[in-house]
C-alpha positions in Angstrom: 111.1 100.0 123.1 107.7 99.5 124.6 105.4 96.1 125.7 102.4 97.5 124.8 100.2 94.0 125.7 98.7 93.7 122.2 98.9 96.6 119.6 96.0 95.4 117.9 93.5 97.6 120.6 96.5 100.1 120.7 97.5 100.9 117.3 96.4 104.3 116.6 97.7 105.5 120.3 101.7 103.8 119.2 101.4 105.8 116.0 100.6 108.6 118.2 103.8 107.7 120.2 106.1 107.2 117.8 105.2 111.1 116.2 105.2 112.5 119.3 108.5 111.1 120.4 109.5 111.4 116.5 111.3 107.6 116.6 113.3 105.8 114.5 112.9 102.5 115.1 110.7 100.7 117.8 110.8 98.1 118.5 107.6 96.3 120.7 107.2 92.7 122.2 104.1 91.0 122.7 102.6 92.5 119.5 99.8 90.0 119.6 99.9 90.0 115.9 98.7 87.0 114.1 100.6 86.7 110.9 97.0 86.4 108.8 95.4 89.2 106.9 93.6 90.1 109.7 96.6 92.0 111.1 96.5 94.5 108.0 93.9 96.7 109.3 95.9 96.6 112.5 98.8 97.3 111.2 97.8 100.3 108.9 96.4 102.4 111.9 99.9 101.6 113.9 102.3 102.5 110.9 102.6 106.8 110.6 103.2 108.0 106.6 106.7 107.2 106.4 107.5 103.9 108.2 107.3 100.2 107.8 107.3 96.9 110.1 109.2 94.1 110.0 107.3 91.4 113.0 107.6 87.6 113.9 104.2 86.3 115.6 103.8 84.1 118.2 101.1 82.0 115.1 99.0 81.1 118.9 97.2 83.9 121.3 99.8 86.5 122.8 103.5 86.7 122.0 104.9 88.3 119.3 108.0 90.3 118.2 108.3 93.6 115.7 110.3 96.5 114.7 109.0 99.5 112.9 111.3 102.0 111.6 111.8 104.9 109.1 111.8 104.3 105.6 115.0 106.0 104.8 116.4 103.3 106.9 118.3 100.1 104.9 116.4 97.0 107.7 116.8 93.3 106.9 115.7 90.5 108.6 117.7 87.8 109.0 115.9 84.5 109.2 116.1 82.8 113.2 115.0 79.7 114.2 113.8 79.4 118.2 111.5 77.0 120.5 112.5 78.4 123.4 112.5 81.9 123.0 111.0 84.6 120.7 113.0 86.7 118.6 113.2 88.9 115.8 116.8 90.0 114.1 117.4 92.8 111.9 120.7 94.2 110.3 120.3 97.7 109.7 122.7 99.0 107.4 124.1 102.7 107.7 127.2 104.8 109.0 127.7 101.9 111.0 125.9 98.7 110.4 124.1 97.7 113.3 122.5 94.3 114.4 118.7 94.9 116.6 117.6 91.8 118.4 114.3 92.5 119.9 113.2 89.4 122.5 110.1 88.0 123.8 110.6 85.5 126.7 107.4 85.1 128.7 108.7 81.8 130.8 111.6 81.1 133.4 113.1 78.0 132.3 116.8 76.2 132.1 115.7 75.4 128.7 116.0 79.3 127.3 118.9 79.8 129.5 121.0 77.4 127.4 118.9 78.1 124.0 119.4 81.7 124.5 123.5 81.8 125.3 124.1 79.0 122.6 122.0 81.8 120.5 124.5 85.0 121.2 128.1 83.2 121.4 126.4 82.0 117.5 126.1 86.2 117.0 129.4 86.7 117.9 130.5 85.4 114.9 127.9 87.9 113.1 128.7 91.2 111.6 127.8 94.7 112.8 127.7 96.3 116.2 124.9 94.3 118.6 122.1 95.3 120.2 119.8 92.8 122.2 116.6 94.2 124.1 113.2 92.8 124.8 111.3 91.8 127.3 112.6 89.1 129.3 111.1 88.3 132.7 113.6 87.8 134.8 113.6 90.5 137.9 117.8 91.2 137.4 117.0 93.9 140.3 116.4 91.2 142.8 120.1 90.1 144.2 118.2 87.1 146.1 116.7 85.7 142.2 118.5 83.1 141.3 117.2 82.6 137.8 118.2 86.5 136.9 121.6 86.4 138.6 122.4 83.1 136.7 121.3 85.3 133.4 123.5 88.3 134.2 126.4 85.9 134.5 126.5 84.1 131.3 125.2 87.6 129.7 129.1 88.4 131.6 130.9 85.5 130.4 129.7 86.3 127.0 131.5 89.5 127.5 128.1 91.5 127.1 126.8 94.3 129.3 123.3 95.0 130.7 122.4 98.7 131.0 118.9 98.8 132.3 118.9 99.4 136.1 115.9 100.8 136.9 112.1 99.6 137.3 110.4 98.9 134.1 106.9 97.3 135.3 104.6 99.3 137.2 104.2 96.4 139.8 108.0 96.8 140.3 111.3 95.1 138.9 113.6 95.6 136.1 111.8 92.7 133.2 112.7 95.1 130.0 116.8 94.4 129.4 119.1 96.1 126.8 122.2 94.8 126.4 125.4 95.5 124.4 128.7 94.5 124.5 131.0 95.6 127.1 132.6 98.7 127.0 129.6 100.0 125.5 130.6 100.6 121.8 127.5 101.9 120.6 128.0 104.9 123.2 124.2 103.8 124.0 122.4 106.2 126.6 118.5 105.1 127.9 116.1 106.4 129.9 112.8 104.9 131.3 109.4 106.8 131.2 105.8 105.9 131.8 103.8 106.2 128.3 100.5 105.3 129.3 101.3 102.0 128.4 98.8 98.9 130.3 101.7 97.1 133.3 105.7 98.3 131.5 107.1 101.6 131.0 109.1 102.2 127.4 112.5 102.2 127.1 114.4 105.6 125.3 117.9 104.1 124.1 119.9 106.4 121.9 122.8 105.0 120.2 125.8 107.2 118.7 125.3 107.5 114.7 124.5 109.5 112.1 121.1 109.0 110.6 120.6 109.0 106.7 118.4 111.8 104.8 114.8 111.5 105.0 113.4 111.0 101.7 111.2 113.8 99.6 108.3 113.2 97.8 107.1 115.0 94.9 103.4 116.6 95.0 102.1 118.4 92.0 99.8 121.5 93.2 98.3 124.6 91.1 98.5 127.8 91.9 95.7 129.0 93.1 96.7 132.7 93.7 97.1 133.4 89.7 93.7 131.7 89.6 91.6 133.9 87.3 88.1 133.2 88.4 86.0 134.8 85.8 88.0 132.9 83.1 88.0 130.0 84.5 84.4 130.2 85.2 83.4 130.6 81.8 85.9 127.7 80.5 84.6 125.5 82.7 81.0 126.6 81.9 81.2 126.1 78.8 82.8 122.5 78.7 80.7 119.6 79.2 81.5 119.1 82.5 78.0 120.9 83.4 75.8 118.6 81.8 74.9 115.6 83.7 74.1 113.8 80.9 77.4 113.5 79.0 78.7 111.8 82.3 82.0 113.4 81.8 84.7 112.9 83.9 85.2 115.8 86.3 89.0 115.9 87.1 90.0 115.3 83.0 87.8 118.1 82.1 89.1 120.3 84.9 93.0 119.1 83.4 92.3 120.3 79.8 90.4 123.5 81.1 92.2 124.6 84.5 95.8 125.0 82.8 94.6 127.8 80.5 94.0 129.7 83.6 96.0 127.8 86.8 99.5 126.8 85.9 100.0 123.4 87.7 103.7 123.2 88.9 105.5 119.9 90.8 107.0 120.9 93.4 109.5 118.5 96.0 107.6 117.4 99.4 109.8 118.2 102.7 109.6 115.4 104.9 108.2 117.3 108.1 105.2 118.4 106.0 102.6 116.4 107.1 99.6 115.0 105.6 97.2 116.7 108.3 99.1 120.3 106.3 98.3 119.2 103.0 95.1 118.4 103.4 94.3 122.0 105.1 95.9 123.3 101.8 94.1 121.4 99.7 90.9 122.4 101.6 92.1 125.8 100.6 91.8 125.2 96.9 88.5 123.6 97.5 87.2 126.7 99.0 88.8 128.5 96.5 87.1 126.9 93.9 83.7 126.9 95.3 83.7 131.1 95.5 84.0 130.5 91.7 81.1 129.2 91.1 82.2 125.5 90.2 79.8 122.7 90.8 80.5 120.1 93.7 81.8 117.6 91.5 84.4 120.8 89.9 86.1 121.5 93.5 87.0 117.6 94.3 90.4 117.7 95.4 92.2 114.6 96.0 95.5 113.5 97.8 97.3 110.4 98.4 100.0 109.6 100.9 102.5 107.1 100.6 105.8 105.9 98.9 104.6 108.1 96.0 102.4 111.1 97.3 100.6 113.6 95.0 98.3 115.7 94.9 95.8 117.1 92.7 
């Protein structure tokens, strides 16, 4: 769980954060996304390869909640309507059914206490293990804060337990909370860590469940060590590729010439191989072909990363 105080200028940092800590699911409050096409570049920069996002923008400046998750997870959004607080509710189906509610509540109001308690009471009849987390802007660490203590009392009356007991804000107080049913049926553990975000610390949460296997992707490659440079050079030299007037597509020409010398094989790409590793391998192929004396177009290699990753 993080509150980056807008992801719009921190998308690449959050991308690195997800990769560095190998995060399966990331809950975000205060995304500041707008729900318009303007969010596209930010979301593209935010998501590492193999991740998706579901988010609920505020529609006005600030606010917003989001859930970033691995594509291998079966995540479904649940429609929720609330005018007194922001919430994104999702169900994750796997070895167990997990119902995650990401909450952002910027104001202390009696209406929030009433509406939020009513919302949670309704969830008691919903299937799945409940996990509620977010930025509640309540000083639950302060025993003299009546509003915060009333909130905790209300949660207890709903048989919910609040887990976070350390400060989560640089200026003090515990604002970011994690709620589960009493008895901790998820065997939840957590820790707070300063990861460089402006004012909130990150909360790392672990629950007792197994993860589904990561997807494997298929790539196509050429066995570069089998290249016979002389015969490949002759094949390219005798093809229309070297004649600029023909305007022949270099990729289709190589497809017709190269298989005679370099067999093309398909393999499954293990999910731990990053695009940086693949890009490095493609550069080696390009360097070998350049040594063979091929023109620049013939040395061109491309790789597309995503759901249908391929390399040629």
